[in-house]
C-alpha positions as CSV (number, residue, x, y, z in Angstrom):
1,M,-53.7,-53.4,-3.3
2,D,-51.1,-55.5,-1.5
3,L,-52.8,-58.6,-0.4
4,N,-49.9,-59.5,1.9
5,E,-50.9,-56.6,4.1
6,N,-54.2,-58.3,5.1
7,G,-54.6,-58.7,8.9
8,F,-56.0,-62.2,8.7
9,L,-53.0,-63.4,6.6
10,N,-50.5,-61.8,8.8
11,Y,-52.1,-63.1,12.0
12,N,-52.0,-66.6,10.6
13,N,-48.5,-66.5,9.1
14,I,-49.8,-66.8,5.6
15,E,-47.9,-65.2,2.7
16,I,-48.7,-65.0,-1.0
17,L,-45.7,-66.3,-3.0
18,E,-46.6,-66.0,-6.6
19,S,-49.5,-66.0,-9.0
20,D,-50.0,-65.7,-12.8
21,N,-52.8,-66.7,-15.2
22,D,-52.2,-70.4,-14.5
23,I,-51.4,-70.9,-10.8
24,C,-51.3,-69.2,-7.5
25,K,-49.1,-70.3,-4.6
26,V,-49.6,-69.3,-1.0
27,K,-47.6,-70.5,2.0
28,L,-48.5,-71.0,5.6
29,N,-45.6,-70.9,8.0
30,I,-46.4,-73.3,10.8
31,T,-46.0,-72.1,14.3
32,K,-47.2,-73.5,17.7
33,N,-50.3,-71.3,17.3
34,S,-51.1,-73.1,14.0
35,L,-51.4,-76.5,15.8
36,N,-54.4,-78.3,17.3
37,P,-54.1,-80.4,20.5
38,Y,-52.6,-83.3,18.4
39,N,-49.7,-81.1,17.2
40,I,-50.8,-80.9,13.6
41,V,-52.1,-77.9,11.7
42,H,-55.7,-77.2,12.7
43,G,-58.0,-78.4,10.0
44,G,-59.8,-75.0,9.9
45,L,-56.5,-73.3,9.2
46,T,-55.7,-75.7,6.4
47,F,-59.1,-75.0,5.0
48,S,-58.5,-71.3,5.3
49,L,-55.2,-71.6,3.5
50,G,-56.8,-73.3,0.5
51,D,-59.8,-70.9,0.4
52,T,-57.4,-68.0,0.6
53,T,-55.3,-69.3,-2.2
54,M,-58.3,-69.8,-4.5
55,G,-59.6,-66.4,-3.7
56,V,-56.2,-64.8,-4.3
57,M,-56.1,-66.5,-7.7
58,C,-59.5,-64.9,-8.6
59,H,-58.3,-61.5,-7.4
60,K,-55.1,-61.7,-9.4
61,L,-57.3,-62.4,-12.5
62,G,-59.2,-59.2,-11.8
63,K,-62.3,-60.5,-9.9
64,N,-63.5,-59.5,-6.5
65,V,-65.1,-62.7,-5.2
66,V,-66.7,-64.3,-2.1
67,T,-66.9,-68.0,-1.4
68,L,-70.2,-69.7,-2.4
69,N,-69.0,-73.3,-1.7
70,A,-65.8,-75.0,-0.9
71,N,-64.9,-78.6,0.1
72,I,-61.8,-80.2,1.4
73,N,-60.4,-83.8,1.6
74,Y,-57.8,-84.2,4.3
75,L,-55.2,-86.8,3.3
76,K,-52.3,-86.5,5.7
77,P,-51.6,-84.5,8.9
78,G,-50.3,-81.0,8.3
79,V,-46.8,-81.1,9.9
80,G,-43.4,-79.6,9.2
81,K,-42.2,-76.1,8.7
82,Y,-44.8,-74.9,6.3
83,L,-47.8,-75.9,4.1
84,L,-47.9,-74.8,0.5
85,A,-51.2,-74.3,-1.4
86,T,-51.3,-74.2,-5.2
87,S,-54.5,-73.3,-6.9
88,K,-55.7,-73.6,-10.5
89,V,-58.7,-72.2,-12.4
90,I,-61.2,-74.7,-13.6
91,K,-63.7,-72.1,-14.9
92,M,-63.5,-68.3,-14.8
93,G,-66.9,-66.9,-15.6
94,N,-68.6,-63.5,-15.3
95,T,-70.6,-64.4,-12.2
96,T,-69.0,-67.5,-10.8
97,C,-65.5,-69.0,-10.7
98,V,-64.5,-72.6,-10.0
99,L,-61.0,-73.5,-8.8
100,S,-59.1,-76.4,-7.4
101,C,-56.3,-76.4,-4.8
102,D,-53.6,-78.8,-3.6
103,I,-52.0,-78.4,-0.2
104,T,-48.6,-80.0,0.4
105,D,-46.2,-80.0,3.3
106,D,-42.5,-79.0,3.3
107,K,-41.6,-82.5,2.1
108,N,-44.0,-82.2,-0.8
109,N,-46.5,-84.7,0.7
110,L,-50.1,-84.1,-0.4
111,V,-51.9,-83.0,2.8
112,A,-55.3,-82.0,1.3
113,T,-57.2,-81.3,-1.9
114,M,-59.9,-78.7,-2.3
115,N,-62.4,-77.4,-4.8
116,G,-64.2,-74.0,-4.5
117,T,-66.9,-72.0,-6.2
118,Y,-66.7,-68.3,-5.9
119,Y,-69.3,-65.6,-6.7
120,V,-68.0,-62.5,-8.5
121,I,-69.1,-59.4,-6.7
122,G,-67.2,-57.0,-9.0
123,D,-64.5,-56.6,-11.5
124,L,-61.4,-55.0,-10.0
125,W,-60.6,-53.1,-13.2
126,K,-64.1,-51.4,-13.3
127,Q,-64.1,-49.9,-9.8
C-alpha cells in the first residue's frame, strides 16, 4: 500500500519522506490554503501532520492503528515553505502504541511537540 496515494494527504500537501524502525519523517508543503486568517499554518493542520506522522510510523512497523489520544504543545507559529514532522516510538505494544513527534519549520525552529497513543486494530502482516 502506497501511503502517499491517500486523498487526505494529497489534499493537504503532505508527503511521507522516510521511515525506518527508529524514525518517520513527513513533510507539509505550506500553501495559502494551509494558512489561518493570521497567515500561519492552521493549528488543526499542524495537529494532523503530527498525528499522521505517528500513525505512519506505526504502519511502517506493521500495525494498523487508530488514534486513542493525542496532545500537542504549540511553541512557534508555523510559517515558511514547509513543516517537517519527525516521530519516534516510545512503546510499541500488541494492543497500544505510544509515540512522540517534533514538528519544525524550514529553518529548523521547533513549532510544536506531540505525544500520541494508538490502538492496534490489526497486524498488517496477518491480513
